[in-house]
Every structure is written in C-alpha cells, then in structure tokens.
C-alpha positions in Angstrom: 0.1 0.4 -0.3 1.4 3.5 -1.2 1.4 6.0 1.8 2.9 9.2 -0.1 0.0 11.8 0.8 -1.6 12.8 -2.5 -2.3 16.1 -0.8 1.2 17.4 -1.3 0.4 18.1 -5.3 -2.1 21.0 -4.9 -4.8 19.8 -7.1 -8.1 17.9 -7.0 -7.4 14.1 -6.2 -9.8 12.1 -7.7 -11.5 8.8 -6.8 -12.3 5.9 -9.3 -14.2 2.8 -8.6 -12.1 -0.7 -9.7 -14.0 -3.4 -12.1 -15.0 -6.2 -11.9 -13.1 -7.0 -15.9 -9.3 -7.1 -15.3 -6.4 -8.1 -16.7 -5.9 -11.7 -17.5 -2.6 -12.0 -15.6 -0.7 -14.0 -13.2 1.2 -11.8 -12.0 1.0 -8.2 -10.5 0.6 -5.1 -13.0 -0.4 -1.3 -11.4 -4.0 -0.8 -10.9 -3.7 1.5 -14.7 -3.3 -2.1 -16.1 -5.2 -4.3 -13.9 -8.9 -2.5 -14.0 -9.8 -3.2 -18.3 -13.6 -2.6 -17.6 -15.2 0.3 -19.9 -17.0 1.9 -17.4 -13.8 2.1 -15.0 -11.3 3.5 -18.4 -14.5 6.0 -18.8 -14.2 7.2 -14.8 -10.3 7.8 -15.5 -10.6 9.6 -18.5 -12.9 12.0 -16.8 -10.9 11.7 -13.6 -7.2 12.5 -15.7 -9.1 15.2 -16.9 -10.3 16.9 -13.4 -7.5 16.0 -11.7 -5.1 17.6 -14.7 -1.4 17.7 -13.9 -1.8 19.0 -10.2 -3.8 16.6 -8.9 -3.6 12.7 -8.6 -6.6 10.4 -9.4 -7.0 7.6 -7.0 -8.4 3.7 -7.9 -11.4 2.9 -4.6 -10.3 -1.2 -5.3 -12.5 -3.1 -3.3 -10.0 -5.3 -1.8 -7.7 -3.0 -1.2 -9.0 -0.2 -0.6 -7.6 3.6 -2.0 -4.2 3.1 -4.0 -1.6 4.9 -6.4 -2.3 3.6 -10.3 1.7 2.8 -10.4 0.4 0.3 -7.4 1.0 -3.4 -8.3 -1.5 -5.5 -7.6 -3.2 -9.1 -8.3 -6.2 -9.7 -9.9 -8.9 -10.5 -7.4 -12.2 -11.0 -7.5 -14.4 -9.3 -4.8 -17.3 -6.5 -5.6 -17.5 -3.6 -3.4 -19.5 -4.7 -0.1 -19.3 -8.2 -0.2 -17.7 -10.2 2.9 -14.2 -9.7 2.7 -14.3 -6.6 0.6 -12.4 -3.2 1.9 -14.4 -2.1 5.2 -15.0 1.2 6.2 -12.0 1.3 9.4 -10.3 0.5 6.5 -10.9 3.5 4.8 -10.6 5.7 7.2 -7.2 4.9 8.5 -6.0 4.9 4.4 -7.2 8.8 4.1 -5.0 9.3 6.9 -2.2 8.0 5.7 -2.8 9.4 2.2 -4.2 12.7 3.2 -7.3 12.2 1.8 -8.5 14.7 4.9 -6.0 17.6 3.4 -6.9 17.4 0.3 -8.6 20.8 -0.8 -10.7 19.2 -3.4 -11.8 15.7 -3.0 -14.0 14.6 -6.2 -15.5 10.7 -6.4 -16.7 9.5 -9.8 -18.6 5.6 -10.0 -21.5 3.7 -9.0 -23.4 4.6 -5.1 -22.0 2.3 -3.3 -18.1 3.7 -4.4 -19.2 7.4 -4.0 -21.0 6.5 -1.1 -18.0 4.8 0.6 -15.8 7.5 0.2 -18.7 9.8 1.0 -18.5 8.1 4.7 -15.2 9.7 5.5 -15.2 13.1 3.4 -18.7 14.1 3.5 -18.0 17.4 1.2 -16.8 15.0 -1.6 -18.0 16.6 -5.2 -20.0 14.0 -6.0 -21.2 14.8 -10.1 -22.2 12.2 -11.3 -26.0 12.7 -8.5 -29.0 12.6 -9.8 -28.2 10.3 -12.2 -31.2 8.2 -13.5 -28.8 5.1 -14.7 -25.8 4.2 -16.2 -26.3 6.1 -20.0 -27.0 9.2 -17.9 -23.5 8.5 -16.6 -21.8 7.8 -19.2 -22.5 10.7 -20.4 -21.8 13.2 -18.1 -18.2 11.4 -17.6 -18.1 11.6 -21.0 -19.1 15.3 -21.5 -16.4 15.8 -18.3 -13.7 14.7 -20.1 -13.7 16.9 -23.4 -14.7 20.1 -21.2 -12.8 23.2 -21.6 -13.2 23.7 -17.7 -13.2 19.8 -16.3 -13.3 20.7 -13.0 -16.3 23.3 -13.4 -18.0 21.2 -15.3 -18.0 18.1 -12.0 -18.9 20.8 -9.8 -21.9 22.2 -11.7 -23.4 18.6 -12.4 -22.8 17.8 -8.4 -25.3 20.9 -8.0 -27.3 19.7 -10.3 -26.9 23.2 -12.5 -25.9 21.8 -15.4 -27.9 19.2 -17.3 -28.4 20.9 -21.0 -26.0 20.2 -23.7 -26.3 23.8 -24.6 -24.3 24.3 -21.2 -22.0 27.1 -21.2 -18.6 25.0 -19.9 -20.3 22.3 -22.1 -17.6 20.7 -24.7 -17.5 22.7 -28.2 
C-alpha cells in the first residue's frame, strides 16, 4: 500500500471505482493496467481531465481500498460491500495516511456504493454523477467532463444540479 500523501500535489484528488473486468494475468500489475472495464476506463478518462497535471487519481478497490495507479496488484474477484471487501475503518485509516482529509478538493466518480464509501470518510466530496437516472446518464456526464474546457467546473456544476443541458456554456464545443 502506497502511503505517499496525495494532498501534497495541490490539485484535486479524484477517486474512481475498480472494475469487475480485469486484465488476464497471474502476476501483479499496476492498478492502471489491471482494471479494464469500460465504465472504469471512462471514469479514469474524466478523472484525469479533472485532476489535470497538479491533481491525483486514485482507484477505490473493493479488495485493497484506495490505491495509486502505479501500485502493483494481482487480479481478484470481490465486489464492494461483499464479505472480505474493504471496511470503512480501513478506508478511514488509508485516507489519513494518504492525506485525503487535507486535500483541498476530493471528487468521487462511480456508482453509488463507491461514491458513498468515499462520502463516509469525507462528506464534502464532490459527486458529479449524483442525480443520474442510470448508467447511460452517468456515461454521458463522464464523456462531457472528459472533453470539457474546464472539467472541474463542469463536475462542480453537475454535482450542484446546474449543468443539465448540452448547450450549457461549460459543455465541450
């Protein structure tokens, strides 16, 4: 487990979910390569846009908790919330070690279970996918964030419920 504080970078910290689909391998690989599911990849694309060069992207792994993209992990089969998955007290301890409580901006992308797990440790987390009526709306928002001129601003507007229309000024042109 990497314990380098992420808040030192100064930019936003963006947390994305792991995925059930994983690279077919028998050896540990970087988390960035392990998770191959399309929703995870789309979340990562939006996360990198939000984080920019000064921020950090973390994966919330059901088995390992918060992991850096370069952290080596072996494949596993464990959904969030299942017996044996990461517990809230483990996430709180990891958040402390990683400096997530000191991060100026924390953003959570993903399904309800993952976003709620982040919100349990940081209630002020930005949740750009809140209010989506399904995976189609989530994907549409993630795509818009990924190509927006100001991805963090658009994520904030989604979280506040102010960016519903495609003609919105912060939408990608």
